[in-house]
N, C-alpha and C positions, 0 to 999 in steps of 0.2 A: 344279929345286935340291935338294941334299940337305940332310939337320937340320944336317951338322958346319959346312956352306957358311953357312946362314940362321944359326946360331949367333953365326960371326963378323959378318953384317950384323947381327945385335941387338945384340953388343956393341958395335961401332963406333957406330951409332946412337946407344945410350945413353951412352958414352963423351962425343961430341959436344957430347949435346943437355946433361950436367952440365958441361964447361968454358963454353959458350955462354950459360947463364943464371945469375942470382944465386937464392939462395934463394928470395927473394920470388917472382923471377920462374916458378921452379920448380911453385908451384901452378896459376900460371895458363896456363902453358904444357904443363901436363899430364907432365910428367916423373915424377909421383907415379902415372903411370897404368899399374895392372900387367894390364891387360885380356890384353897377349899372352902376359906371363908366367904367367899365369894357366893359360891353357889349354895351354903347354908343358909347365908341371908336372904340370896334370892328363892330359896326353897324349891329350888327347881334344879334337875342335871338334864342340859341339850345335848344329845349325843347324836352325831352325823353316819347315817347310813345307806349305803348304795340299794337302792332297792329293788336291783335287778338279779341278785344273787342267790338264790334259794338254794337250800334253807337257811341260809345266812338273815338274810332280810330280803323279804318282799311282799306285793300288796296282795292282799287275800280279803274277799268282799271288799274292798276298797280302804281296808287297815294296814299298817305295816305291822307285821309279824316275823318270828323267825328266831334263830339262834341267838342273835345278838340284840334284838329284843326283850328277851329273856333274860338275858346275862344283865341288860344294861338294868331293866326292874329292880332285878334283885340286888344289884349296887345302890340303886334309889333307893329302896327299902330302907336297907343296912344305915341310908345317910336319914332317911327319915324325913323326905323329902318328895315330891314330884317329879316324874320322868317327861323328857319331852322329846321324841323321835324327829326329828328332821331327814326327808330326803336329800342324798348329795350326792352327787355324779363322780367319777376317777375325775373329770376336767375341772372341778367346782371346787370339791371337799379342802383343799388346802386353803385356797382363799377363804373359804367359809370358816375355817378354824383359826386362820389369822387376824380375820376381821372382828373375830369374837361372836360369830353367831351360834356357833356351837362350843361345848366343853372338850370334846373329842371326837376323834374318828375309828369308826367300828367298819367291819366288813370286808375284811378282805386287805389290809394294811401291810405291807409287806417290812418285818424287819431285817433292814440290812444297813450297809456300813452309810450308805449316804444320808437313808432316813435316820438313824441314829444321832449325825451329825445336826441333822436339822432340826428333830423335834424330838422331845422327851416321848420315850417309847415306855410302854408298858411288860411285863413279862410276855413273853411269848405265850401264848394259850391255847394254838391250834398249828399243827404241820400242814402243809398242804403241798398239791403237785400239779404242775401240764400231763396231762394224759390225754393217749389216745384211744378213742371210742367207737367200736362197732357194734351194729344189730346182728342180734344172733336171729336167725328165721325162726318159726313155731317147729319144725323138725328137728331143731338143737344143732343146725350147722354155720359154722362162722365162715363165712366167704374168704375172710380175708385174716392170716394167724400173724405176721410177720408185716412190717415197713414196707420193704419189699414188695408185696404185695399190690401196695396202694400206689404202686408206678402211674403216673398219668391219671388219676384216678380222680374224683371229686371231693376234695377235703373241706371242711365247713371250719369257724371258727368265729368268736364274738370279734366284732370289729374295734379290739381294743390294741393300740400302737403297741404295747408291750408284748402284748400274746401274737401279735400278727410277728412280732420280731423276734421272739424267743423260737416259736416254731419253725419259721423261714430259713431258718440258722442251724436249726438242729439236724441230727441226722433223719428225721422224717423225711426232708426236704433237696439236703446236701446231694450233692451227685445220683442225683434219682432223675431228674427231667422231669417234674412234675410240672403242671399247670397252675395258673396264681388261686389263693385258696379262693374261697366262696365266704363274704363277711357278712356277718349278721350283726341288726341292732342289738337285738334282743335274744336272750336264752332259749325262753319258749319257741321262737322262731327257728332257732338252729336246732333244738330236739325234734320240734317237729318234722324240721326237714330231710333228718336221720330215720324216723320212725315212718315217713312215707316214701323212703328210698330215691330222696332226690339226692342226695349225698350218700356217698361211700363210707365214709368216717368222718369223725370230729374232733374237734380237740378242745378240751374241757377240763375244768377244777375236778381233782380225784374227792373231795369232800362233796361236791353236788352228786356225781358220780354215789358214791357211798348212800348217798339220800334216794336216789333212784334207785337202785335194785334194792335197797334194805326196805324201803316204807313202800313207792309206788310199783314196785316189783318190776320193773321194766328190764328187757331181754336186751343190755348192752354188756357188752367185753368190752374190757381193756385190753390192749396190744401193745408191744414192744415194751422199752424202759421209758419210765417219765422223763419228760421233756427238759422237765428242771423241778428242785423241790425249794420250797421256803417255809417260811415260820410266819405267823401273823403276831403283829401285836399292837394295843390301841395308841392312836398318836394324841399326844398332846402338845400344849404351846411348849417350846423350848423352857422357857421361865416357870411353865406351872410344875414345880418337880413336887410339891406337897400333894396333891390333887394326884397326880400320878403312884406317889409313894402308897396313898389311899388307897388305890384302887386295885394294886400291887395287892396289897393286907387284905382287900375283902378278896380277891381272886384267891389266894392263898385259904381263908376260911371255907372259900366254897371248895373248894376242893378237897380238903379233911373233912367237911362233914356231907360229901354226896352231893350237892347241888350242883356242881359243872357236871357231874357224871349223869342226871337224872333231865337236866335239859340236855345234854346231847344225846342220850338214847330216845327223846323225843323227838329228835330234830333229823337224825342219821342212822339211829338202828341201834348204833353202836356207842361206846364210850369212844370220843375222838380226840376231847381234852388233853392236852399235853404239861398243864400248871401241876408241880411238884412230882413230876415224875421222872425228871432228867435232871 
């Protein structure tokens, strides 16, 4: 969608809203919402991504790349503006959004009731899960087939409070008397520990697992049931409804024209997008 046609849509939406609402309704319905106009005037969309979650977003040769970066670029292109990607951590991403340092949060923001109450969430665009992964040796053997085989074994995971809480209160740990998990600050270190047999199993995201076995041909195997399943949305400030709705419109467009499928296959080896499918 070119910028001229987009401005036409923007103008029609604004006129329609003005005609259909009273002044009293305007405030409650967000007619005074300047979130979309603000980034158009600025001529730049600023998106916060976590740089430690490949293939969603990560550094490659000093540059942030990945699925989320390509999606954000497609959105910026539809708006006819520049894209700026900012690296944010799970600990500071909310403050960065609330302080207006970024326009929205990408990279694994969970769509749940608590987040929906605090933020304006986009259409869910990906499904993910936490799974338990082991290494298959070169003879094809999988030394651990089920959670009970991992009793008192070395299990690693990222040092993310939410991941640790989920894993240690899941069937992987409950009533099995295992030692405390081995925690890693970065995914690369966690995966290397599994590859070099410093760990017997790891807890990781399903989407990252897909990428590793399809794109990188890693000899990983998932065992047992997922510890938890979830959906991801983009998180906007609660008042930024117009920007949220515009991104939703663009996601739907990209689902129809195959853009999401193309980007998904580039980074995951398969089409994992859920926009327009459920």
